[in-house]
C-alpha positions as CSV (number, residue, x, y, z in Angstrom):
1,M,-48.6,58.1,167.2
2,K,-50.5,55.1,168.1
3,I,-51.0,54.6,164.4
4,S,-47.2,54.2,163.9
5,L,-46.2,52.2,166.6
6,Q,-48.8,49.7,165.7
7,R,-47.0,49.7,162.0
8,Y,-43.9,49.1,163.5
9,V,-44.8,46.1,165.4
10,R,-46.6,44.4,162.8
11,A,-43.2,45.3,160.6
12,Q,-40.8,43.9,162.9
13,S,-43.0,40.8,163.8
14,P,-41.5,38.8,160.6
15,C,-38.0,39.6,161.8
16,L,-38.5,38.5,165.3
17,S,-40.5,35.4,164.6
18,L,-37.4,34.3,162.1
19,W,-34.6,35.2,164.3
20,A,-36.9,33.0,166.6
21,I,-36.6,29.8,164.0
22,L,-32.8,30.3,163.6
23,L,-31.6,30.4,167.1
24,W,-34.3,27.8,168.4
25,P,-31.8,24.5,167.0
26,M,-28.8,26.7,168.8
27,L,-30.5,26.5,172.4
28,L,-31.3,23.1,172.1
29,T,-28.1,21.9,170.8
30,A,-26.7,24.1,174.0
31,Q,-29.3,22.4,176.4
32,A,-29.2,19.1,176.0
33,P,-25.9,16.7,176.6
34,T,-23.6,15.4,174.0
35,A,-23.6,12.1,173.1
36,A,-20.4,11.7,174.8
37,Q,-21.5,13.4,177.8
38,N,-24.4,11.3,178.0
39,L,-22.2,8.3,177.9
40,D,-19.7,9.5,180.7
41,A,-22.7,10.4,183.1
42,C,-23.7,6.9,182.3
43,K,-20.7,5.3,183.2
44,A,-20.8,6.9,186.3
45,G,-24.2,6.0,187.1
46,R,-25.7,10.2,187.0
47,Q,-29.4,10.4,186.7
48,T,-28.8,12.7,183.9
49,C,-28.2,9.2,181.8
50,D,-30.4,8.4,178.8
51,H,-30.0,4.7,178.3
52,A,-32.5,4.9,175.1
53,K,-29.8,7.3,173.4
54,L,-26.8,4.8,173.9
55,T,-25.6,2.7,171.1
56,P,-25.6,-1.1,171.7
57,A,-21.4,-0.6,172.2
58,E,-22.1,1.9,174.5
59,S,-24.2,0.3,176.3
60,A,-21.8,-2.5,176.8
61,D,-18.6,0.0,177.6
62,V,-21.4,1.7,180.4
63,A,-22.1,-2.3,181.8
64,L,-18.6,-2.9,181.5
65,A,-18.1,0.2,183.7
66,W,-20.9,-0.5,186.4
67,H,-19.3,-3.8,186.6
68,T,-16.0,-2.6,186.7
69,R,-17.1,-0.5,189.9
70,N,-18.8,-2.9,191.7
71,V,-16.0,-5.8,192.1
72,V,-13.9,-2.1,193.3
73,N,-16.6,-1.7,196.2
74,C,-16.6,-5.1,197.0
75,R,-12.8,-5.5,197.2
76,S,-12.9,-2.2,199.5
77,G,-15.6,-3.2,201.3
78,N,-17.9,-0.5,200.6
79,D,-21.8,-0.8,201.5
80,A,-22.5,-0.4,197.2
81,C,-20.9,-4.0,196.6
82,D,-23.7,-6.5,195.3
83,R,-22.3,-9.8,195.6
84,S,-24.4,-11.4,193.4
85,K,-23.3,-9.6,190.2
86,L,-19.7,-10.6,190.8
87,S,-19.1,-13.8,188.4
88,K,-17.5,-17.1,189.7
89,P,-14.0,-16.2,189.8
90,E,-14.3,-12.8,191.0
91,A,-16.5,-14.2,194.1
92,I,-13.3,-16.5,194.4
93,A,-11.0,-13.6,194.4
94,L,-13.0,-11.6,197.0
95,A,-13.4,-14.6,199.3
96,V,-9.6,-15.3,199.1
97,A,-8.6,-11.4,199.9
98,D,-11.3,-11.1,202.6
99,H,-10.0,-14.1,204.6
100,K,-6.1,-12.9,204.1
101,S,-7.8,-9.1,205.7
102,N,-9.3,-10.9,208.1
103,V,-6.3,-13.0,209.3
104,A,-4.4,-10.1,209.3
105,S,-6.6,-8.0,211.7
106,C,-6.5,-10.8,213.9
107,Q,-2.7,-11.5,214.2
108,E,-2.5,-7.5,214.8
109,G,-5.0,-7.5,217.4
110,L,-8.0,-5.3,215.6
111,A,-11.2,-5.2,216.4
112,S,-12.5,-6.0,212.8
113,C,-11.1,-9.6,213.3
114,D,-13.4,-12.7,213.2
115,R,-12.0,-15.6,214.9
116,S,-14.6,-17.2,213.9
117,K,-13.5,-17.7,210.4
118,L,-9.8,-18.8,211.6
119,T,-8.4,-22.2,210.5
120,Q,-6.6,-24.0,213.2
121,A,-3.4,-23.2,211.9
122,E,-4.3,-19.6,211.9
123,A,-5.7,-19.5,214.9
124,Q,-2.5,-20.8,216.7
125,E,-0.6,-18.0,215.1
126,T,-2.8,-15.1,216.3
127,S,-2.7,-17.1,219.4
128,T,1.1,-16.5,219.8
129,A,1.2,-12.8,217.7
130,D,-1.2,-12.3,220.7
131,H,0.8,-13.4,223.7
132,H,4.3,-11.8,221.9
133,R,1.9,-8.2,222.1
134,N,1.3,-8.7,225.5
135,V,4.8,-9.3,226.7
136,M,5.8,-6.4,224.7
137,D,2.8,-4.2,225.7
138,C,4.3,-5.1,229.8
139,R,7.8,-4.7,228.6
140,D,7.6,-1.3,227.6
141,G,4.5,-0.3,230.2
142,V,2.0,0.3,226.9
143,G,-1.4,-0.8,225.7
144,S,-3.2,-3.7,227.6
145,C,-1.0,-5.6,229.5
146,D,-2.3,-8.7,231.3
147,R,0.5,-9.9,233.7
148,S,-1.3,-13.2,234.2
149,K,-1.2,-14.6,231.3
150,L,2.5,-14.1,231.3
151,T,5.2,-16.9,232.1
152,L,7.4,-17.3,234.8
153,A,10.9,-16.7,232.7
154,E,8.8,-13.7,230.8
155,T,8.1,-12.1,234.0
156,G,11.4,-11.8,235.2
157,E,12.1,-10.6,232.2
158,V,8.9,-7.9,232.0
159,N,10.6,-6.6,235.5
160,A,14.3,-6.3,233.8
161,A,12.8,-4.3,231.2
162,R,10.4,-1.9,233.1
163,H,13.1,-1.3,235.9
164,Q,15.5,-0.4,233.1
165,L,13.4,2.0,231.5
166,N,11.8,3.8,234.9
167,A,15.3,4.1,235.3
168,S,16.2,5.6,231.8
169,D,13.1,7.8,232.7
170,C,14.2,9.2,235.6
171,R,17.7,10.1,234.1
172,N,16.2,11.8,231.3
173,G,13.5,13.8,233.1
174,S,10.6,12.5,230.8
175,G,8.3,9.5,230.8
176,V,7.0,8.1,234.8
177,C,9.6,8.2,237.3
178,D,9.7,6.2,240.3
179,H,13.1,7.2,242.3
180,A,11.7,4.7,245.0
181,E,12.4,1.8,242.2
182,L,15.7,3.2,242.3
183,T,19.3,1.3,243.2
184,P,21.6,3.7,245.5
185,S,24.1,3.7,242.2
186,E,21.1,4.4,239.8
187,I,19.7,7.4,242.4
188,K,23.4,8.7,242.4
189,E,23.2,8.8,238.4
190,V,19.6,9.9,238.5
191,T,20.7,13.2,240.8
192,A,24.1,14.3,239.1
193,A,21.3,14.0,235.9
194,E,18.6,16.1,237.1
195,H,21.2,18.4,238.5
196,E,23.0,19.1,235.0
197,R,19.7,19.2,233.6
198,N,18.7,22.1,235.4
199,A,22.1,23.9,235.1
200,R,21.5,23.9,231.7
201,N,17.9,24.9,231.8
202,C,19.2,27.8,233.9
203,E,21.7,28.8,231.3
204,S,19.3,28.2,228.4
205,G,16.9,30.6,229.7
206,W,14.2,27.8,230.1
207,E,11.3,27.9,232.9
208,D,12.5,24.5,234.1
209,C,15.3,25.9,236.2
210,D,15.9,26.1,240.1
211,R,18.4,28.4,240.5
212,S,18.7,27.3,244.3
213,K,20.3,24.2,243.2
214,L,22.9,25.8,241.1
215,T,26.7,25.7,242.4
216,S,28.3,29.1,242.4
217,L,30.0,28.6,238.6
218,E,26.9,27.5,237.5
219,T,25.3,30.7,238.5
220,T,28.0,32.3,237.0
221,R,27.7,31.5,233.9
222,A,23.6,31.4,234.2
223,A,24.1,35.3,234.6
224,T,26.6,35.5,232.0
225,A,24.4,33.8,229.4
226,E,21.0,35.4,230.6
227,H,23.3,38.9,230.2
228,Q,24.4,38.0,226.7
229,R,20.5,36.9,225.5
230,N,19.8,40.2,226.8
231,L,22.6,42.3,224.6
232,F,22.0,40.1,221.9
233,A,18.0,41.6,222.2
234,C,19.2,45.2,222.6
235,K,20.7,45.2,219.4
236,G,18.2,44.0,217.7
237,S,15.7,46.4,219.1
238,Q,13.9,43.3,220.3
239,E,10.8,43.9,223.0
240,T,12.7,41.9,225.5
241,C,15.6,44.2,225.8
242,D,15.7,45.5,229.1
243,Y,18.8,48.7,228.7
244,S,18.5,49.0,232.6
245,K,21.2,46.0,232.9
246,L,23.4,46.6,230.0
247,T,27.2,47.7,231.5
248,P,27.9,51.6,230.5
249,P,30.6,50.4,227.7
250,E,27.6,48.5,225.9
251,A,24.7,51.5,226.6
252,K,27.2,53.5,224.9
253,L,28.3,51.2,221.9
254,L,24.5,50.5,221.8
255,A,23.8,54.0,221.6
256,D,26.6,55.0,219.0
257,T,25.3,52.5,216.4
258,E,21.9,53.4,217.1
259,H,23.1,57.3,216.4
260,K,25.0,56.2,212.9
261,R,21.9,54.0,211.8
262,N,19.7,56.8,212.5
263,Y,21.8,59.2,210.3
264,T,22.5,56.8,207.9
265,A,18.9,56.9,207.3
266,C,18.2,60.9,207.6
267,L,21.1,60.6,205.1
268,K,19.7,58.5,202.6
269,G,15.7,59.1,203.0
270,Y,15.5,55.6,203.5
271,G,14.2,53.8,207.3
272,Y,13.3,55.6,210.5
273,C,14.7,58.9,210.7
274,D,14.8,61.6,214.2
275,P,16.1,64.7,213.0
276,A,16.0,65.9,216.2
277,R,19.0,63.5,217.5
278,L,21.4,64.7,214.2
279,T,24.5,67.3,215.3
280,P,24.0,70.5,214.0
281,A,26.9,69.1,211.1
282,E,24.9,66.2,210.2
283,A,21.6,67.8,209.7
284,K,23.3,69.9,207.4
285,A,24.8,67.3,205.5
286,I,21.5,65.8,204.8
287,P,19.9,66.0,201.7
288,P,17.2,68.8,200.7
289,E,15.2,66.0,199.1
290,H,15.9,63.5,202.1
291,K,14.8,65.9,204.6
292,P,11.3,64.5,206.7
293,L,8.3,66.0,205.3
294,P,7.0,68.7,208.1
């Protein structure tokens, strides 16, 4: 048996060697990147790039791709930008773009603004924009308002705007309402708006409702709306339904509707069916194949 095994191995060795010779080029081809793959890797700047395998034309394409990527990095403010590799026209175009971006940042009040790089005219425009933005912040009650920088006329305009904004907030029940700043006529308007808003909240079933402030008519309307919401919930078999609040006719109507639904479900064999709630005649009418399993 041992001699036969040795003879078998010796007989198979030439075949195995032949297969290895035939498969080796295929394995090399599968593992080694193609010329196109190597070119893509070089253009993308990946470590797998082998510059030695590039043709002169491909090397030129790779250099152009790297240069283009560097231009894009410089234009986008990327740290990977190497300004020393830009051509003179590209460097000039970048400087122009950087200057425009800085001017825009300054006029918008952004932290990235470098005022030392502004021209005298641009600095003046930026100061004007700063002043206008401060006036608007003071008018709207947002941002960092500095009233010390307002002119006398602007202070009057801001005070009037802030008064109107406060009155509007009080009427709408939003923002920061200061009732002490309201005039007698505004107090009357705000009181009416608050009462109407409270009545609407109570009728809609919202939490911000004070029933003690409702009139008799408003109380009736709120109760009617609440009853209708509960009836709708009960008709839809919703968990918020309170059956104890239904009137006898409503309770009977719902019971009849549910009885009909149950009978239909049992009859068609589809949906929740409770045979115990069927009348003898209804139970007899149920097809055998639709009767619930025991």
